[in-house]
C-alpha positions in Angstrom: 18.8 -67.7 -63.6 22.3 -69.1 -63.7 24.8 -67.5 -61.2 28.3 -68.3 -60.3 28.7 -70.7 -57.3 29.5 -69.2 -54.0 28.4 -65.6 -54.8 25.5 -65.3 -52.5 24.8 -68.8 -51.2 22.8 -70.5 -48.5 22.0 -74.0 -47.4 18.3 -74.8 -47.1 16.8 -78.2 -46.4 20.1 -79.9 -47.2 20.3 -78.2 -50.6 22.7 -75.4 -51.6 21.1 -72.3 -53.3 23.1 -69.5 -55.0 21.5 -66.1 -55.6 22.2 -63.3 -58.1 21.5 -60.6 -55.4 20.7 -60.1 -51.8 17.2 -59.0 -52.9 16.6 -62.5 -54.2 18.2 -64.1 -51.2 15.9 -62.1 -48.8 12.8 -63.1 -50.7 13.7 -66.8 -50.8 14.5 -66.8 -47.0 11.2 -65.2 -46.2 9.1 -67.7 -48.2 11.3 -70.5 -49.6 8.4 -72.7 -50.8 7.2 -69.9 -53.1 10.3 -70.7 -55.2 11.1 -74.4 -54.6 7.6 -75.8 -54.0 6.8 -79.0 -52.1 7.6 -82.6 -53.2 5.4 -83.3 -56.1 4.0 -79.7 -56.3 5.5 -76.9 -58.3 6.0 -73.6 -56.5 4.1 -70.5 -57.7 7.3 -69.1 -59.2 7.9 -72.3 -61.0 4.4 -72.1 -62.5 5.1 -68.5 -63.7 2.9 -66.7 -61.1 3.4 -63.0 -61.1 1.8 -60.7 -58.6 1.9 -57.2 -60.2 1.5 -54.2 -57.9 1.2 -50.5 -58.6 2.2 -48.3 -55.7 3.0 -44.7 -55.0 5.8 -43.7 -52.7 5.8 -40.1 -51.4 9.1 -38.4 -50.8 9.7 -35.8 -48.1 11.4 -33.3 -50.5 11.2 -32.4 -54.2 13.9 -33.6 -56.6 15.8 -31.8 -59.3 15.4 -33.2 -62.8 18.8 -34.7 -62.6 17.9 -36.5 -59.3 14.6 -37.7 -60.9 16.6 -39.2 -63.8 19.1 -40.9 -61.5 16.3 -42.3 -59.3 14.4 -43.6 -62.3 17.4 -45.4 -63.7 18.4 -46.7 -60.3 14.9 -48.2 -59.5 14.6 -49.7 -63.0 17.8 -51.6 -62.3 16.1 -53.4 -59.5 14.8 -56.8 -60.4 11.0 -57.1 -60.7 10.3 -53.4 -61.3 8.5 -52.9 -64.6 7.7 -49.2 -64.6 8.9 -46.1 -62.8 7.5 -42.6 -63.0 8.9 -39.8 -60.8 6.9 -36.6 -60.5 9.2 -34.0 -58.9 6.3 -31.5 -58.4 4.1 -33.9 -56.4 7.3 -35.5 -55.0 5.8 -38.9 -55.8 7.2 -42.1 -57.3 4.7 -44.3 -59.1 5.9 -47.8 -60.0 4.7 -51.2 -61.1 6.5 -54.2 -59.8 6.2 -58.0 -59.4 5.7 -58.9 -55.7 7.3 -62.3 -56.4 10.6 -60.6 -57.2 10.6 -57.4 -55.1 8.6 -55.9 -52.2 7.6 -52.4 -51.2 9.8 -52.8 -48.2 12.8 -53.6 -50.4 12.0 -50.6 -52.6 11.8 -48.3 -49.6 15.2 -49.7 -48.3 16.7 -48.9 -51.7 15.4 -45.3 -51.6 17.0 -44.9 -48.1 20.3 -46.3 -49.4 20.5 -43.6 -52.1 19.7 -41.0 -49.5 16.0 -40.3 -50.1 13.5 -39.9 -47.3 9.9 -40.9 -47.5 7.1 -38.8 -46.0 7.1 -39.1 -42.2 3.6 -38.0 -41.4 1.8 -40.5 -39.2 -0.8 -41.2 -41.9 2.0 -41.9 -44.5 3.9 -44.3 -42.1 0.6 -46.1 -41.3 -0.1 -46.5 -45.0 3.3 -47.9 -45.7 3.0 -50.3 -42.7 -0.4 -51.5 -44.0 1.1 -52.0 -47.5 3.9 -54.2 -46.0 1.4 -56.2 -44.0 -0.9 -56.7 -47.1 2.0 -57.8 -49.3 3.3 -60.2 -46.7 -0.2 -61.7 -46.2 -0.7 -62.0 -49.9 2.6 -63.8 -50.4 2.0 -66.2 -47.5 -1.4 -67.1 -49.1 0.5 -68.2 -52.2 2.8 -70.5 -50.2 0.1 -73.0 -49.3 1.5 -76.5 -48.6 -0.1 -79.3 -50.6 -3.3 -80.9 -49.0 -2.6 -84.1 -47.1 -5.4 -86.7 -47.2 
């Protein structure tokens, strides 16, 4: 993606990188070699790797149909989200997204930014924590350095 210089920029390993959004910057900083690779070895993102996830997020309170439409459009505008379905009766959001572009944790942060609360029961918090752990572990597994012989 081409972005204007100095929008969201960092220096990493003596190179300057500019990002289209804070979402992309956060992902890069968490696992830079997923995106830039190692000398002589392409990164998973450079090879076109996608890690498609389907998750459900349970909200604490039901939404009106207007709120469902707003939420659906807002989430679809996040990079990496392929599909969003909001069920106001079950108070549940089902979505498909690419873990190489967006994480469940970033999606949850966006929900909080627009004023929505996720379910706070201990089992729901535990489930979300487990999802965060599994996504982080899966991404770290993709960032293997090249073998040195």
